[in-house]
N, C-alpha and C positions, 0 to 999 in steps of 0.2 A: 547323262549329266556332266557338265564341263568340269574338267580337273582343276583344283585349286592351284593358283600360281604359286611357285616357291619364292618366298619373299626374302630378299637379302639386303641388309643394311651395310654400306660402306662408310666407315668413320675414319677420315684422313684429313689432316689440316693442310698438307702440301697438295695444292691444286693440280699440279701436273700428275703427281703420282695417283691422286684420287681419280682423275680421268682415266689414267692407265687401267686401274683395278675395275672401274665401271665398264670400260670398253671391253676388257677380257671376259668379264662375267656376262655381259650383254650378248656375247656370241651365242649363248643358249637362249632361245626364244621362250623357254618355259620359266625362265628366271625374271622376277620383277625386282628391279634394282632402285634403291634410294640412297642418296649420299648425304653425309653431314660433315661439317667441319670441326665440331667440338663434342666433347664427352656429354655435356649438359643437353645439347641439342639432340643427341641420340636417346639419352635417357627420357627426355620429354615426349618421345615418340614411340616408346615401347608399347603403348596401347594399340598400336597398329599390328602387333603380334609377328614380328619377323621370324623366320626359321633360323636364319644365320646371320651373324654380325661379324665383318671383318673389322678389327680394331687396331688402330695405330697405338703402340705402346707409349709413345711420347706425344702427348696432346698439350696444347697451350693452357687449357684450363684445368685439366685433371690428369692424374697418373692413370696409365692404362690399367693397373691392377684394381684401382678404385672403382672405375667404370665397370670392370669385369665383375667385381663383388656385387655392385648394385643391379647389374643385369641378372645375375644368378639369383639374387634374393628377390627380384621382381618376377621372374619366370625361369625356373631351372631347366625348362625344355629348350630354351633358345641356345643354340651352339655358337660359341665364340672363337674365332680364329684371330690370335694375336699376330700382328706384323710389325717387325722393328728392325733397325739397321744393326743392332748389336745381337751377339750370339753367346751371351754369358749363360753357361749352363745352369748356374744357380738360380738365376732369374727365371729361366725356362721351366725348371722344376717347380719353383714356387707358384708360377702361373697355372701349370697344369694341376697342382694340388688344389688350387681355388676354382678349379672347374673348366679351365680353357680346353678346347677340343684339340688345338694344334697351335704350334708356334712357327711362323715362317719368316726367314730372314729377307729383308727387302733387297730386291735386285731388278734389273730390267727383264730378266728372263723368269719371273715369277709365274707367268701364265699357266704352265703345265702343272706345277705343284699346286697352285691355288684351285684350279679347275678339278683336279683329282681329289683334293681335299673336300671340296663343296659337293662333288658327286658322291663321294662315300658317305657324307652326312645324309645326303638325299636318299640313298639306298637304305641307310639305317632308318630313317624316318618312315619310309615306305613299308619296311619290314616290321616295324613297331605297330603301324596301323593295321597290317594284315593280321598280326598276332592279336591285337585288340578286337578286331572284327571276329576273328575265329573264336576268341573266348566268348564273345557275346552271342555267337551262334550256338556254341556248345552249352551256354548257360540257358538259352532259349529252348534248345532241344531237350535238356534235362530239367525243365520247369515241372512242377508237380503234376500239372494237367496234361503235359505231354508224356510224362513217365507212366502214370497210371491213369487210364481212361475209365471213367465210371461216375456214377452219382449215388450208388448205394451207401447205405449207412456204414457198411465195412470199409469201403473205399474213403469216405470222408474221415474215418477214424485215422487211416493210414496218412492222409494229407496232414492231419493235425500233428501226428507223431513226427513226421518228416520236418515240419516246420520248427517243432521244438528241438530237433537234433541239429538243426542248422544254427541255433543261436549260441552253442558252446562247443567245446571240443570233446564232449563226453563220448566215451566208447559206446558203439551202437552194435547190438546183436540181433541180426535179422534171421528169422526162422520162417519156414514155409515149404511146402511140397516142391518137388522139382517143377519147374516151369512157371512159377508164380512171379517172377521178375525181380529176384532178390538183388542181382547186380545193378539193375536199372534203378532201384530204390537207393542203393549205396551211391551211385553217381549222382542221383538228384540231391542227395544230402551234401555230397562234396561240392558240387558246382553251384550251390546255393548258399554255401558257407564262407566264412572269412578266409578259407584256404583255397578258394575257387581258382586263383591264379597259379597255384602251385600244382605238382603232379598228382595225378590219380593213378595208382599202381595196384593192379589186381593179380592175385596169385590163387590158382585153383589147386588145393592141396590134393585132391583126387587125381589130378592130370599129371603129377610130377612123381617119378619113381622115388621110393622112400629114401634111397641112398643119395639122391641129388637134392633133396629138400633143404638140408643144412646150408649147402653152397648157394642154393637159389635165394634163401632168405638173408643169409649173412655175408655171402661172397667168399672169395678165396684169394690167396696170394700166388704169385707165380711159383710153380714147383711144389705147391702144397700136396699134390697127389699126382698120380700118373694121369697125364693128358691136360694138367693145368699149365698150358703154355704161356699164360700171361695173367696178370691180376684182373679180378672181375669183381666189380661191386655188386652187392646183393640188393634184394627188393627193398629192405628197410633203408639203405642209403639212397636208392633211387627215388623213394617216396619222402625224402627229407623236406620238411616244412609243408607237406602235402598230406595225402590220405593213403594208407595202405589197407587194401581190402582183401581179407583172408577168407576166401570161399571154401565151402565144404570143410570147415575147420575140424569137424568130428573125425575126418579121415587121417588126421596128423598122428603118427605113431607116438605112443606114450613115452618112448625113450627120448623123443625130440621136444616133447611138451615142456619139460624143465628147462631147457635152453631157451625156449621161446618166453616162458615166464620170466626168466632172469633178465632177458633183453628188455621186456615191458617194464620191470620194476626198476632196473638200473638206468633206463633210457640210454643204453649203449650196447653195441654188438662188438664182437671180435671176429675178423675174418678168419677162415680156415687157414692154418699155416702162420698165423701172426699171434703175437702177445699183446699188441697195442689195441686198447679199446677205442671205439669210434663212437662219439656222441650222435645220437638220433633224435629227431623231433618229427614225429609223424602221428597222425591221428589214426586210430585203429577201428575198422568195421569189419565185423565177422559175419558169416552166413553159415547156415546148416539146414539140411532137411531132416535132421534127426533131433530127438529131444536130448539136449546135452545133459540135463539132470539124470535122465535114465541111463546115459553113457557113463556118468560119474558112478551111479550105484553099481553097474556092471563092472567097474574097475577099468573102463576103457578111456576114461578122460579124468584128468587131475582136478580134484576139487578146488584147489587154490587157484588153478588157471580158469576154472568155470567162473569163480567169483571175480576174477580179475577182468574177464570179458563181459560179465553180465550187462553193466552199464544201463543203457536205454533199450529195453527189448522192444522189437517191432515184429509182430507175428502176422505174416501175409496170409489172408484167407484164400483157400482154394477157389477156383472159378465157379464151382457148383454152389458156393455160398454167397455169390455176389449178384444173385438175381438178374435184373435186366441189363446189368453191365455187359453180359455176353453179346447182346445185340449191339450195343454201343461200340464195343471192341471190334466185333465182326464187321461193322459198317466202316470203321476206321481202316481196318486191314484191306477191305475191298478197295477204298479209295486210294490208299497208298500203293497197293499192288498195280492198280490200273494206271496210276500216274507214273510209277517207275518203269512200267513196260509199255507206256504210250498206247493204252487201250482206251476204248470209249467206256466212260464211267458206268459201272454196272450196279444194279440194286438187288437186295434181297426180297424175295416174295414172301408173303404171310406164312405160306407153308414151310419155307426154308427157316424162317425165324422160330416158328414153332418146333421145328425138329431140333434146332440148336438149343432151345430152352429145355428140351427134354432129355438132353444128353449130359452126363456128369463131368466130362472132359478130365479124365485121370492125368493127362499131360498138361492140364491148365492152360495158360495163355499161349504157351509155345505150341501146343497141340492145336488150339484154335486157329493160330495163324497159319500153320500148314494146311489145315482143312480148308480154310477160306481161300488161300492162294491156289490150291488145286481146284476148288470149285469154280473160281474166276476163269481158270484155264479150260475147264470142261465146258463151261456155258458158252454156247455159240450165240445166243442172243443177248440182249441187254439185262434180262432177268436171270437171277440165280435161283433155280428151283431146288426143292428139297432133294431130288434125285441126284443133284450135283455134289451133295454134301456126303462124302464117304466117311462114315463113322463107324467105330469098332462097337458093334451091338453086343458082342460077347462080353466086352469090358463093361458095358452098360448094365447088363443083367447082374454081373458079379458086384458091382457097386451097389445096386438096388438091394441085393441080398445082405449086404453089410449094414444096411439101415434097421433100426429097431422099430418095425411096423407090426400091426395086428395082421393075422391071417387074412382077414377080409380086405385090409388095405393092399396086402401083397397080391391078392387074387385080382382085385380091381385094377392095380397097375399093370399086371400081366395081360389082362384082357384088353385094356387100352392100348398097350404097346402092339399087340398082335392085330387089333382093329386098324391101327395106324399103318402097319405093315401090309395089310391085305385090303387096302383101300375102303375100310369101313364096311366089310361084308361079313356080318354076324355069322351067316351059315358056314363060311370057310373056317372062321375062328372056332366055331362050335366043333367042327370036325377035327381041328388040330388039337383041341383040348379034350375032346371026347366027352362033351357035355352037350345039354339040350340048348337050342337057340333061345328058348324062353328064358333060360337061366342068365343069358348074356344080357337080354333085354331088361331083366329084373336088376341085375347089378348096376347097370347104368342108370336106370331109373331111381334106384334107392341112394344114389351117390350124394 
């Protein structure tokens, strides 16, 4: 796609000087230059959306500051460079206050200063566009459908709660087993909320030594303790105007919970080694794989902090409760891994899909992703077979025993599992279980 020309208006009533400015700017072939003799002529052409306007301070029909004000009222994104013979500092300050990008004194040697100023504006434009594009990509990446893949009833409920969470700044508490995607949900909420353009700052309480948590959250002043060689702002200040995600919140020591509660109630923090409070404005999202209410009952979590955090609860279901979502996720992980590693796209065979559906995935989505990536690597051909899926069957049996089933149901599941393992050969299964082959046939028949 051809790059958009950088459009510049030159507004100057002195013909000789106007030609000089146009000539200097035209040295860059990427610049599209248009010139005007009066302020009104310039204002009547703002619909052409110039990027930069060089504006003579003294025009025959209007004062430069009036033209500047009207340009900024019409389109604040247009950058204006004032050019004048006078260098009164008060005039310069007044023009800068009203939105002028720069003020250049007229001279025959204006070329270098003018080109440098325009080049700086162009660099800033490019940076803004890149940031905007990056934000759009991030927002797209963390759209609901890209964050949680699935069409089960449990997944649709999560979509509904995420959408509700994006409408306000309500505190959100996300719970769920390890590997269910709590941080991804937190990012989906942030990047689809009114704070999307502000920072998303994540802190994993379990990953930081207890003696460093306070400094990590609230920051410290230089010399506050041994090793504090300089001031450091904490995560609360980093997340100002954005979202602070406190992961594994149940791991926060009880002694620090009071300080965290005060910061949330007062909306201010105090750096270690300082007495000056710092105002904070950040949305809080917490996550835990524990039952916080149970932690309160055990005396491990403050009740007042629990109620402060409760807000909008989002409980992420484990993968074993999401039905066919397992297959949708698996196919997505296959596609992503093949694309990232420049491999021919591979597919799951029916036997592989059946094996995935029969496994409880104690590690949830995180475990599924690892299993699929390894399976893609092991599969030499286009098809991913059941044998390429290396699952922990011991964990599978333990999970099965945790379910409340009748003895008949337990027996039937065990027989089915062994039949699958031994290629549907009842004789071998009968020998392993020390029962008759007829018993196995009868169990399958009566299912």
